[in-house]
C-alpha positions as CSV (number, residue, x, y, z in Angstrom):
1,M,24.0,200.1,-72.2
2,G,26.5,197.6,-70.7
3,A,30.1,196.6,-70.6
4,T,31.8,193.3,-70.1
5,Q,33.0,192.5,-66.7
6,G,35.7,190.2,-65.3
7,S,34.5,186.8,-64.1
8,E,36.4,187.0,-60.8
9,G,34.3,187.3,-57.7
10,S,31.1,186.0,-56.2
11,F,29.6,186.4,-52.8
12,A,28.9,184.0,-50.0
13,V,25.2,185.0,-50.1
14,D,23.0,185.9,-53.1
15,S,23.8,189.5,-54.2
16,P,21.0,191.8,-55.2
17,G,22.3,191.9,-58.7
18,G,22.0,188.2,-59.2
19,S,24.6,185.4,-59.3
20,I,27.7,185.6,-61.4
21,E,26.3,182.9,-63.7
22,E,23.2,184.9,-64.3
23,G,25.2,188.0,-64.8
24,R,27.0,186.3,-67.8
25,N,23.7,185.8,-69.6
26,E,22.6,188.2,-72.2
27,K,19.6,189.0,-70.0
28,A,21.9,190.7,-67.5
29,F,22.8,193.3,-70.2
30,A,19.2,193.7,-71.3
31,I,17.3,197.0,-70.9
32,A,14.4,196.5,-68.4
33,P,11.0,196.6,-70.0
34,K,9.1,199.9,-69.6
35,S,6.6,198.1,-67.3
36,K,9.4,197.6,-64.9
37,C,11.0,200.9,-65.2
38,G,10.5,203.8,-62.7
39,R,7.8,205.8,-64.3
40,V,8.6,209.2,-62.7
41,L,10.0,211.2,-65.7
42,S,12.1,208.1,-66.6
43,Q,12.3,209.3,-70.2
44,L,14.6,212.2,-69.0
45,C,17.3,209.8,-67.7
46,L,20.3,209.4,-70.1
47,L,21.1,206.0,-68.8
48,D,18.9,203.0,-69.6
49,E,17.7,200.8,-66.7
50,L,19.3,197.4,-66.9
51,E,17.8,194.2,-65.6
52,N,21.2,193.6,-63.8
53,P,22.5,197.0,-62.8
54,Q,25.9,195.5,-61.9
55,R,26.5,195.2,-65.7
56,Y,26.7,199.0,-66.3
57,S,30.0,200.1,-67.8
58,Q,32.6,201.5,-65.3
59,A,32.0,205.0,-66.6
60,A,28.2,204.7,-66.0
61,K,28.8,203.2,-62.5
62,W,31.0,206.2,-61.5
63,V,28.4,208.6,-62.9
64,I,25.7,206.9,-60.7
65,T,28.1,206.9,-57.7
66,S,28.8,210.6,-58.1
67,V,25.2,211.5,-58.3
68,V,24.3,209.6,-55.0
69,A,27.4,211.1,-53.4
70,V,26.1,214.6,-54.2
71,A,22.7,213.7,-52.8
72,G,24.3,212.3,-49.7
73,V,25.8,215.7,-48.9
74,A,22.4,217.4,-48.4
75,G,21.6,215.9,-45.0
76,P,24.8,216.5,-43.0
77,M,25.4,219.9,-44.8
78,G,21.9,221.1,-43.9
79,S,22.7,220.6,-40.2
80,A,26.1,222.1,-39.9
81,I,25.6,225.0,-42.3
82,F,23.1,226.6,-39.9
83,F,25.6,226.8,-36.9
84,P,27.1,230.3,-37.8
85,A,23.6,231.9,-38.2
86,L,22.0,230.9,-34.9
87,S,22.6,234.3,-33.2
88,Q,21.1,236.0,-36.3
89,V,18.0,233.9,-36.1
90,S,17.7,234.7,-32.4
91,D,17.8,238.4,-33.1
92,A,15.6,238.4,-36.2
93,L,12.8,236.3,-34.7
94,D,13.2,237.7,-31.2
95,T,13.7,234.4,-29.4
96,S,16.4,232.8,-27.2
97,I,19.4,230.9,-28.4
98,T,18.2,227.8,-26.6
99,T,15.0,227.9,-28.6
100,V,16.9,228.5,-31.9
101,N,19.1,225.5,-31.1
102,L,16.0,223.4,-31.7
103,C,16.5,224.2,-35.4
104,I,19.5,221.9,-35.2
105,S,18.1,219.4,-32.8
106,V,14.9,218.6,-34.6
107,Y,16.8,218.4,-37.9
108,M,19.1,215.7,-36.5
109,L,16.3,213.8,-34.9
110,S,14.3,213.6,-38.1
111,M,17.5,212.5,-39.9
112,A,17.7,209.6,-37.3
113,F,14.1,208.3,-37.7
114,C,13.1,209.0,-41.3
115,P,15.7,206.8,-43.0
116,L,13.7,203.8,-41.8
117,W,10.8,205.0,-43.9
118,W,12.9,206.0,-46.9
119,S,14.7,202.6,-46.9
120,A,11.4,200.6,-46.7
121,F,9.8,202.8,-49.5
122,S,12.9,202.5,-51.8
123,E,13.0,198.7,-51.4
124,R,9.3,198.6,-52.3
125,F,8.8,201.3,-54.9
126,G,12.3,201.8,-56.2
127,R,15.3,204.1,-55.5
128,R,14.7,206.8,-58.1
129,K,11.1,207.6,-57.3
130,I,11.8,208.0,-53.6
131,Y,14.9,210.1,-54.3
132,L,12.8,212.5,-56.4
133,L,10.0,212.7,-53.9
134,S,12.4,213.4,-51.0
135,F,14.4,216.1,-52.7
136,L,11.2,217.9,-53.9
137,L,10.2,218.0,-50.2
138,F,13.7,219.2,-49.4
139,I,13.4,222.1,-51.8
140,L,9.9,223.0,-50.6
141,S,10.8,222.9,-46.9
142,N,13.8,225.2,-47.4
143,V,11.9,227.7,-49.5
144,L,9.1,227.9,-46.9
145,G,11.7,228.1,-44.1
146,A,13.4,231.1,-45.9
147,H,10.0,232.9,-45.7
148,A,9.4,232.0,-42.0
149,K,8.2,234.9,-39.8
150,S,8.2,232.9,-36.6
151,I,10.5,230.5,-34.8
152,G,7.7,227.9,-34.8
153,V,7.4,227.8,-38.5
154,L,11.1,227.7,-39.0
155,I,11.5,224.8,-36.6
156,G,8.7,222.9,-38.4
157,M,10.4,223.5,-41.8
158,R,13.8,222.4,-40.4
159,L,12.1,219.2,-39.2
160,L,10.7,218.5,-42.7
161,S,14.0,219.5,-44.3
162,G,16.0,217.0,-42.1
163,A,13.4,214.3,-42.8
164,A,13.6,214.9,-46.6
165,S,17.4,215.1,-46.8
166,S,17.9,211.9,-44.8
167,S,17.1,209.9,-47.9
168,G,20.5,210.7,-49.4
169,Q,22.7,208.5,-47.4
170,T,20.3,205.6,-46.9
171,I,19.1,205.2,-50.5
172,G,22.6,206.1,-51.8
173,A,24.2,203.1,-50.0
174,G,21.5,200.9,-51.5
175,V,22.3,202.2,-55.0
176,I,26.0,201.4,-54.4
177,A,25.1,197.9,-53.4
178,D,22.8,197.6,-56.4
179,V,25.4,198.7,-59.0
180,W,28.8,197.5,-57.7
181,E,29.9,193.9,-57.2
182,P,31.5,193.0,-53.7
183,K,35.0,193.0,-55.2
184,E,34.7,196.7,-56.2
185,R,32.3,197.9,-53.6
186,G,34.8,199.2,-51.1
187,K,36.3,201.9,-53.4
188,A,32.9,202.9,-54.5
189,M,31.6,203.2,-51.0
190,G,34.7,205.3,-50.1
191,V,33.9,207.8,-52.8
192,F,30.2,207.8,-51.8
193,W,31.1,208.6,-48.2
194,L,33.3,211.6,-49.2
195,G,30.1,213.7,-49.7
196,P,28.3,213.0,-46.4
197,L,31.5,213.4,-44.3
198,C,33.0,216.4,-46.1
199,G,29.7,218.2,-46.3
200,P,29.6,219.1,-42.6
201,L,33.2,220.3,-42.7
202,I,32.8,222.8,-45.5
203,S,29.3,223.9,-44.8
204,P,30.1,226.1,-41.7
205,I,32.4,228.1,-44.1
206,I,29.6,228.5,-46.6
207,G,27.0,229.3,-43.9
208,G,29.3,231.8,-42.3
209,A,30.0,233.6,-45.6
210,L,26.3,233.6,-46.6
211,S,25.1,234.9,-43.3
212,Q,27.8,237.5,-43.0
213,E,27.2,238.8,-46.6
214,W,23.4,238.7,-46.5
215,N,21.5,237.0,-43.6
216,W,20.4,233.7,-42.3
217,R,17.6,233.3,-44.8
218,S,20.2,233.1,-47.6
219,I,21.4,229.8,-46.1
220,L,18.0,228.3,-46.7
221,W,17.9,229.6,-50.2
222,F,21.3,228.1,-50.9
223,L,20.0,224.7,-49.6
224,A,16.9,225.0,-51.8
225,L,19.2,225.6,-54.8
226,Y,21.4,222.7,-53.9
227,G,18.3,220.5,-53.7
228,A,17.2,221.7,-57.1
229,V,20.6,220.9,-58.7
230,T,20.6,217.5,-57.1
231,T,17.0,216.8,-58.3
232,L,18.2,217.7,-61.9
233,L,21.1,215.3,-61.6
234,I,18.9,212.5,-60.4
235,L,16.5,213.1,-63.3
236,V,19.1,212.9,-66.0
237,A,21.8,210.6,-64.6
238,L,20.3,208.2,-62.1
239,P,18.3,205.3,-63.6
240,E,16.3,202.9,-61.4
241,T,18.8,200.4,-59.9
242,H,16.6,198.3,-57.6
243,T,15.1,195.9,-60.1
244,K,13.7,193.4,-57.6
245,R,11.4,195.8,-55.8
246,G,7.7,195.5,-55.0
247,N,7.4,192.2,-53.2
248,L,8.9,192.9,-49.7
249,D,7.5,190.8,-46.9
250,I,4.2,190.2,-48.7
251,K,3.3,186.6,-48.1
252,E,-0.3,187.0,-49.3
253,P,-2.5,189.9,-50.4
254,V,-4.2,191.9,-47.7
255,K,-7.9,192.1,-48.2
256,Q,-8.5,195.4,-46.4
257,P,-6.8,198.2,-48.4
258,G,-6.7,200.4,-45.3
259,L,-4.8,197.9,-43.3
260,N,-2.4,197.3,-46.2
261,L,-1.7,201.1,-46.4
262,V,-1.0,201.2,-42.6
263,K,1.3,198.2,-43.0
264,I,3.2,199.9,-45.8
265,L,3.4,203.4,-44.2
266,L,4.0,202.4,-40.5
267,L,4.7,198.8,-39.8
268,D,7.2,197.9,-42.6
269,P,9.6,200.8,-41.8
270,L,9.6,200.0,-38.1
271,K,10.2,196.3,-38.8
272,T,13.6,197.3,-40.2
273,L,14.8,197.6,-36.6
274,R,14.4,193.9,-36.1
275,Y,17.7,193.4,-37.9
276,L,19.4,194.7,-34.8
277,S,18.7,191.3,-33.4
278,R,21.4,189.9,-35.7
279,P,24.8,190.1,-33.9
280,P,26.9,191.2,-36.9
281,V,24.5,194.0,-37.7
282,L,24.2,195.1,-34.1
283,L,28.0,195.2,-33.5
284,T,28.7,196.9,-36.8
285,V,26.1,199.6,-36.2
286,Y,27.4,200.1,-32.6
287,Y,31.0,200.6,-33.7
288,A,30.1,202.9,-36.6
289,S,27.7,204.9,-34.5
290,I,30.0,205.6,-31.5
291,T,32.7,206.7,-34.0
292,Y,30.1,209.1,-35.5
293,C,29.2,210.5,-32.1
294,F,32.9,211.3,-31.5
295,L,33.1,213.0,-34.9
296,F,30.3,215.4,-33.8
297,M,31.9,216.0,-30.5
298,M,35.1,217.0,-32.2
299,N,33.3,219.3,-34.6
300,I,31.5,221.0,-31.8
301,S,34.7,221.3,-29.8
302,I,36.6,223.0,-32.7
303,E,33.9,225.6,-33.0
304,N,33.6,226.2,-29.3
305,T,37.4,226.1,-28.5
306,F,39.0,228.1,-31.3
307,Q,36.6,231.1,-31.1
308,K,37.7,231.7,-27.5
309,D,41.0,232.5,-25.7
310,P,43.8,231.9,-26.4
311,Y,42.9,231.5,-30.1
312,R,39.9,233.9,-30.7
313,F,39.5,233.0,-34.4
314,S,36.7,234.5,-36.5
315,I,33.8,232.3,-37.8
316,I,35.4,232.1,-41.2
317,I,38.8,231.1,-39.9
318,T,37.3,228.6,-37.5
319,G,35.5,227.0,-40.5
320,L,38.8,226.6,-42.3
321,L,40.1,224.5,-39.3
322,Y,37.9,221.7,-40.5
323,I,40.0,221.3,-43.6
324,P,42.6,218.9,-42.1
325,N,39.8,216.6,-41.0
326,A,38.4,216.7,-44.5
327,L,41.8,215.9,-46.0
328,G,41.9,212.8,-43.8
329,Y,38.6,211.7,-45.2
330,I,39.7,212.2,-48.7
331,V,43.0,210.2,-48.3
332,A,41.1,207.4,-46.6
333,S,38.4,207.5,-49.2
334,I,40.8,207.2,-52.2
335,L,43.2,204.7,-50.6
336,G,41.1,203.0,-47.9
337,G,38.4,201.6,-50.2
338,R,40.9,200.1,-52.7
339,W,42.9,198.7,-49.8
340,M,39.8,197.0,-48.4
341,D,38.9,195.5,-51.8
342,Y,42.5,194.2,-52.2
343,I,42.3,192.6,-48.7
344,M,39.1,190.8,-49.6
345,K,40.6,189.3,-52.7
346,R,43.8,188.4,-50.8
347,E,41.9,186.6,-48.1
348,A,39.7,184.7,-50.6
349,R,42.8,183.5,-52.4
350,K,44.6,182.6,-49.2
351,S,41.6,180.5,-48.1
352,E,41.2,179.0,-51.6
353,R,37.6,180.0,-51.8
354,Y,36.4,179.5,-55.4
355,D,33.0,178.9,-56.9
356,E,32.4,176.3,-59.6
357,D,33.3,178.8,-62.3
358,G,36.6,179.7,-60.7
359,G,35.6,183.0,-59.3
360,L,36.6,184.1,-55.9
361,I,34.0,183.8,-53.0
362,Y,34.1,186.9,-50.7
363,H,32.9,187.0,-47.1
364,P,31.9,190.3,-45.3
365,E,34.3,189.6,-42.4
366,D,37.2,189.6,-44.8
367,R,37.1,193.4,-44.6
368,V,38.1,193.3,-41.0
369,R,41.8,192.9,-41.2
370,E,44.9,195.2,-40.7
371,N,43.0,198.1,-42.2
372,A,40.4,197.9,-39.4
373,W,43.1,197.6,-36.7
374,L,45.0,200.6,-38.0
375,A,41.8,202.7,-38.0
376,A,40.9,201.4,-34.5
377,F,44.3,202.8,-33.3
378,L,44.4,206.0,-35.4
379,Y,41.2,207.7,-34.5
380,P,41.3,207.2,-30.7
381,A,44.9,208.5,-30.8
382,G,43.7,211.5,-32.8
383,L,41.0,212.1,-30.1
384,L,43.6,212.1,-27.3
385,W,46.1,214.2,-29.2
386,Y,43.5,216.8,-30.1
387,G,41.9,216.9,-26.7
388,W,45.0,217.7,-24.7
389,T,46.7,220.1,-27.2
390,A,43.5,222.1,-27.5
391,D,43.0,222.0,-23.8
392,R,46.4,223.5,-23.2
393,G,46.1,226.1,-25.9
394,V,49.0,224.7,-28.0
395,A,49.7,226.4,-31.3
396,W,46.8,225.6,-33.6
397,P,48.6,223.5,-36.2
398,I,49.3,220.8,-33.6
399,P,45.7,219.9,-32.8
400,M,44.8,220.3,-36.4
401,V,47.3,217.5,-37.4
402,A,45.4,215.4,-34.8
403,T,42.1,216.0,-36.6
404,F,43.7,214.8,-39.8
405,F,44.6,211.4,-38.3
406,F,41.1,211.3,-36.7
407,G,39.5,211.8,-40.1
408,L,41.8,209.2,-41.6
409,G,40.9,206.5,-39.1
410,S,37.2,207.3,-38.7
411,M,36.7,207.3,-42.5
412,I,38.1,203.8,-42.8
413,I,35.7,202.7,-40.1
414,F,32.7,204.4,-41.8
415,N,33.5,202.9,-45.2
416,M,34.1,199.4,-43.8
417,S,31.0,199.3,-41.7
418,T,28.6,200.7,-44.3
419,T,29.9,198.3,-46.9
420,M,29.6,195.3,-44.5
421,L,26.0,196.3,-43.6
422,T,25.0,196.1,-47.3
423,E,26.5,192.7,-47.5
424,F,25.0,191.3,-44.2
425,L,21.6,192.2,-45.7
426,P,22.2,191.6,-49.4
427,H,18.5,191.6,-50.4
428,K,17.7,194.8,-48.5
429,P,21.0,196.7,-48.5
430,S,19.5,200.1,-47.7
431,A,17.9,198.6,-44.5
432,G,21.2,198.1,-42.8
433,V,22.3,201.6,-43.6
434,A,18.9,203.0,-42.4
435,I,19.4,201.3,-39.1
436,N,23.0,202.7,-38.9
437,N,21.7,206.2,-39.6
438,F,19.0,205.8,-37.0
439,V,21.4,204.8,-34.2
440,R,24.3,207.1,-35.2
441,N,22.2,210.2,-35.6
442,I,20.7,209.7,-32.2
443,L,24.2,209.4,-30.7
444,G,25.3,212.4,-32.8
445,F,22.3,214.3,-31.4
446,V,23.3,213.4,-27.8
447,G,27.0,214.3,-28.5
448,T,26.0,217.6,-29.9
449,L,24.0,218.6,-26.9
450,A,26.5,217.2,-24.3
451,T,29.9,218.4,-25.7
452,V,29.9,222.0,-24.6
453,P,28.6,221.4,-21.1
454,I,31.2,218.6,-20.6
455,I,34.0,220.8,-21.9
456,E,33.0,223.6,-19.5
457,A,32.9,221.1,-16.7
458,I,36.1,219.0,-17.3
459,G,37.8,220.5,-20.3
460,N,38.7,219.1,-23.7
461,G,41.6,217.0,-22.4
462,W,39.5,214.8,-20.1
463,L,36.5,214.7,-22.4
464,F,38.5,213.3,-25.3
465,T,40.5,211.0,-23.0
466,I,37.3,209.4,-22.0
467,A,36.2,209.3,-25.6
468,G,39.5,207.8,-26.8
469,L,39.5,205.1,-24.1
470,L,35.9,204.2,-25.0
471,A,36.9,204.0,-28.7
472,L,39.8,201.7,-27.9
473,V,37.6,199.4,-25.8
474,S,34.9,199.4,-28.5
475,A,37.5,198.1,-30.9
476,S,37.0,194.7,-29.3
477,V,34.0,194.5,-31.6
478,L,36.5,193.9,-34.5
479,W,38.0,190.9,-32.7
480,V,34.5,189.4,-32.1
481,M,33.6,189.9,-35.7
482,K,36.7,188.1,-36.9
483,V,36.2,185.2,-34.6
484,R,32.4,184.7,-34.7
485,G,31.9,186.1,-38.2
486,P,31.8,182.8,-40.2
487,R,29.2,181.3,-37.9
488,W,27.0,184.4,-38.0
489,R,27.3,184.7,-41.7
490,E,26.1,181.1,-42.2
491,S,23.1,181.9,-39.9
492,V,22.3,185.0,-42.0
493,D,22.6,183.0,-45.2
494,V,20.1,180.5,-43.9
495,R,17.7,183.3,-42.9
496,E,18.0,185.1,-46.2
497,R,17.2,181.9,-48.2
498,S,14.2,181.0,-46.0
499,S,12.7,184.6,-46.1
């Protein structure tokens, strides 16, 4: 299955789908031999595996993108959906709220660490196999959690559930990089990110309705059902897209099988963190992660602030207050990704960067232009606006408008940073996203724990003033990336070719 593509566009470093010249060959449209295909129920997939996955038709690419977007919802949704049921769990299992909060904390920590393993395994064994394995674990952990009779068992199953669901975002970004060429990757990444970002905003509404109608166990049954539907979609609509798997960092065979197994299971995933030594990766991860931390702080603040005086909203109504934020994500996803792709083409033409076939040559730092500066102003402004209007008890629509602009600006940042990370590490695109998830989930965990005590100490106004000022200062990363980007890119190119 394949469709013709335009000739415009190549990348400064080798892309995972091969060069443009290679892509024009008939081999690029060929179906991969069965020996190379993912063997886990591959016959059930309606899309053939291509040797060059960037040669799928546009319709097939959007089907694949939609599937990984659905999979990416599972992790963030599984965390936020449990918030409304914490008091029910405390009563049912006869334990303290502090102990029950561990159900959220361990989930987020496992989402921080486990992407390193899912990324390494998907680069070695293929995306599809690891997707299926992780979502089967997700289903199992939620079914067992729904039957838990003690808080210890529930916490253990939540830990496993977070670990399993963390594959969605990491492997999903790798699939996007496998399938989409750089000139189109921005809009695809924007659609992909809709799921992971909107999931936490609608899940408190779902969790509140389920726990109010039945009990907290119904939430875990819902997650198990979601995992089953996602697994079915992966089976029938997600072919293997990582066609150059199986030879990562293997310079020579290891004679001792035991040592080789330890290397694959322990050392290779941890070695992913070494990419933080590369300045463009470090700065991009830092800026995206601190933005993600502020997102969690705002989400916690909304729940904490609007259920108290002077608002005193119910759980369901409070859940609806996340809609303006989600609308900001949707607008930025639809328009921001296309805008970023347009900017890349414009910058390449302006610099007259063409390859020998007349195609444009794109650089990752081309994405950091007026779109990034607009986002760097919008989301700190949204933090300040929300913080002081919520602090003073202003009519609820006023702070909600602020959350829309926060969502708009932060989504542009998330889309830009994730896309750049797949391009800074073109041969291992999921590795950059795994590192990003590792750092940002740790910061999100810290933000979740610290937000309520800080609000009680200094109020929303000063909390989000500090956050907004830190966000503005952190925007200096964009200037550094623009100035030093070309030199760093050349260094990355040399490393990639020598590795």
